[in-house]
Structure formats: C-alpha cells, structure tokens
C-alpha positions as CSV (number, residue, x, y, z in Angstrom):
1,S,-0.3,0.2,-0.4
2,G,1.0,3.4,-0.3
3,G,-0.1,6.5,1.6
4,G,0.1,10.5,2.8
5,D,3.3,9.9,4.7
6,C,5.5,9.0,1.8
7,T,5.9,5.2,2.3
8,V,5.3,2.2,0.4
9,R,4.3,-0.9,2.8
10,V,3.6,-4.6,2.4
11,W,1.2,-6.4,4.4
12,L,0.3,-10.0,5.6
13,L,-3.1,-10.7,4.5
14,A,-4.2,-13.2,6.8
15,S,-2.7,-11.1,10.4
16,G,-2.5,-7.2,8.8
17,K,1.0,-7.4,9.8
18,E,3.2,-4.8,8.5
19,V,5.5,-6.9,6.8
20,R,8.0,-4.0,4.9
21,R,8.4,-0.4,4.9
22,F,9.7,0.8,2.0
23,E,11.0,4.7,2.7
24,G,12.1,7.6,0.6
25,H,9.5,9.3,-1.5
26,T,9.2,12.8,-0.6
27,D,5.4,13.4,-1.1
28,S,2.3,11.1,-0.8
29,V,2.4,7.6,-3.1
30,F,-0.3,7.2,-4.9
31,S,-0.1,3.9,-6.8
32,V,1.6,0.8,-6.1
33,A,2.4,-2.1,-8.3
34,V,4.1,-5.8,-7.9
35,T,6.8,-7.5,-10.7
36,P,5.4,-10.7,-12.1
37,D,8.0,-12.4,-10.7
38,G,7.8,-11.0,-7.1
39,Q,11.1,-9.7,-6.7
40,H,10.0,-5.7,-6.8
41,I,7.5,-3.3,-6.3
42,V,7.3,0.1,-8.1
43,S,5.3,3.1,-6.8
44,G,4.1,6.4,-7.8
45,S,4.2,9.7,-5.7
46,G,3.4,13.1,-5.7
47,D,6.9,13.7,-5.6
48,S,6.9,13.0,-9.7
49,T,9.0,10.5,-9.3
50,I,8.3,5.8,-10.1
51,R,10.2,4.4,-7.7
52,V,11.1,0.6,-7.9
53,W,12.2,-1.3,-4.8
54,S,13.5,-4.6,-3.7
55,L,11.3,-6.7,-2.2
56,E,14.0,-9.2,-0.6
57,S,16.2,-5.9,0.5
58,G,14.1,-3.2,0.7
59,E,16.2,-1.1,-1.0
60,E,15.4,1.6,-3.7
61,V,16.9,0.1,-7.3
62,R,15.8,2.8,-9.8
63,R,13.9,6.2,-9.6
64,L,12.6,7.6,-12.5
65,E,12.3,11.0,-13.5
66,G,10.7,12.8,-16.1
67,H,6.9,13.4,-15.2
68,T,6.5,17.2,-14.2
69,E,3.9,16.6,-11.6
70,W,2.5,13.6,-9.6
71,V,2.2,10.1,-10.9
72,S,-1.4,9.2,-10.5
73,S,-0.9,5.8,-11.2
74,V,2.0,2.9,-12.2
75,A,1.7,-0.8,-13.6
76,V,3.8,-3.5,-15.1
77,S,3.6,-5.0,-18.3
78,P,2.8,-9.2,-17.8
79,D,6.6,-10.0,-19.2
80,G,8.0,-7.4,-16.3
81,L,9.9,-5.4,-19.5
82,H,7.5,-1.9,-18.8
83,I,6.5,0.0,-16.7
84,V,3.6,2.3,-17.4
85,S,3.3,5.7,-15.4
86,A,0.4,8.0,-16.0
87,G,1.1,11.6,-15.4
88,G,-2.1,13.8,-12.7
89,D,-1.7,17.2,-13.8
90,D,0.9,16.7,-16.5
91,E,-1.7,14.7,-18.4
92,T,1.1,12.3,-19.6
93,V,1.4,8.7,-20.2
94,R,5.2,7.4,-19.9
95,V,5.8,3.8,-20.9
96,W,9.7,2.7,-19.2
97,S,12.3,0.2,-20.2
98,T,12.5,-1.8,-16.7
99,P,16.2,-3.1,-17.3
100,R,17.2,0.7,-18.5
101,G,15.0,2.6,-16.4
102,L,14.4,4.9,-19.7
103,A,11.3,6.4,-20.9
104,R,10.3,4.2,-24.4
105,L,6.9,6.0,-25.3
106,E,5.4,9.5,-23.8
107,L,2.1,10.1,-24.9
108,D,0.7,13.6,-24.6
109,A,-3.6,13.3,-23.5
110,A,-3.4,16.7,-24.8
111,R,-2.9,15.7,-28.6
112,S,-4.1,12.6,-30.4
113,T,-2.8,9.5,-29.5
114,M,-2.2,8.3,-33.2
115,Q,-0.3,11.8,-32.9
116,A,2.2,10.6,-30.3
117,A,2.5,7.4,-32.0
118,Q,3.6,8.8,-35.3
119,E,6.4,10.3,-33.4
120,M,7.9,7.5,-32.1
121,Q,10.8,6.2,-34.6
122,E,12.1,3.4,-32.4
123,E,9.3,1.1,-31.7
124,E,6.3,-0.3,-33.7
125,V,3.3,1.3,-31.8
126,D,-0.4,1.4,-32.6
127,S,-2.4,3.5,-30.2
128,R,-5.7,4.0,-30.1
129,C,-7.8,6.6,-28.0
130,L,-11.6,5.5,-27.4
131,P,-14.4,7.9,-27.1
132,E,-14.8,7.0,-23.2
133,L,-10.9,8.8,-22.9
134,V,-9.8,5.3,-22.2
135,L,-6.1,4.8,-23.4
136,R,-5.0,1.9,-25.1
137,C,-1.4,1.4,-26.4
138,F,-0.4,-1.5,-28.1
139,I,3.4,-2.6,-28.6
140,V,4.5,-4.9,-30.4
141,E,7.9,-6.8,-29.9
142,D,8.6,-10.0,-31.2
143,A,5.3,-10.3,-33.0
144,E,3.9,-10.4,-29.2
145,V,1.3,-7.4,-28.6
146,V,1.6,-5.8,-25.0
147,L,-1.9,-4.3,-24.0
148,F,-1.8,-1.8,-21.5
149,R,-4.9,0.0,-20.3
150,C,-4.2,3.1,-18.2
C-alpha cells in the first residue's frame, strides 16, 4: 500500500501485520504495483517519481524521473519489461524500459494518440483513443502484442 506518509508498505493479508516498509518518496504515494516475478515493487508519488524497490532488501533499486507533476498510476507489463505510469496534472502516460530505466514512449493526453504514436521512431506502435477517454497502447515486440490500459 501507499499513502500520505510518503511510504510504501507490504502487509500479510492473513494477519494484517506490516512486514516491510519502503521509505524515500518525498510526497504521498498514489499507486503501487508488484512485478510479475514478485521481486520488486513499483510506486508512483506526488514527488513526480516512479521508484522500483527490492522486496528482498527493501532498497530502492531504480528511480524513474520524467513526469513534471504527481504520478497518479503505475502498472507493470506481464513480462516485467515495461512500467507504465500516468501523470496527474502533466496529463501524460509514459512507458519505461524496466532494464534500462529509460522512457520509451510518452503519450500526451492533450494531443491525438495517433500523433504521439507517429512520432515514435524506435517502436512499432499502434495507439487508439476510445471515446470514453480510455487509452489503449499496443506495443509490438517480437511479434507479440502487449496491451496496457491506463
């Protein structure tokens, strides 16, 4: 869980006991995700950062910076190779390469999603924006399509 005390916490569901606390964010934590391999926790905060934490050691292993405002949501791709983050007031969605910690794609909600996709030169991307303002970003890698819903 994340909260207004700037920490991320891991709890035992059966007992409700806290088993680990991650400290380092300087503002509220709005979103938390666990990597598919169960080795890391990803958190998004009001300090505009995404942090990756080792569940085993409790240490911060990576800090992703690029949002200009608070990070409202984070998710990890099923293969664990990408982190998707949504910014609150900066109105962007970013797709990060987990191994390198680099932003691979930035989608600006103020622009057409297809325009943002056309600007990508390193990825083969097909993006569609639905009338309900639900953004679906399809990244094609090795003939496999990975779907993120933000």
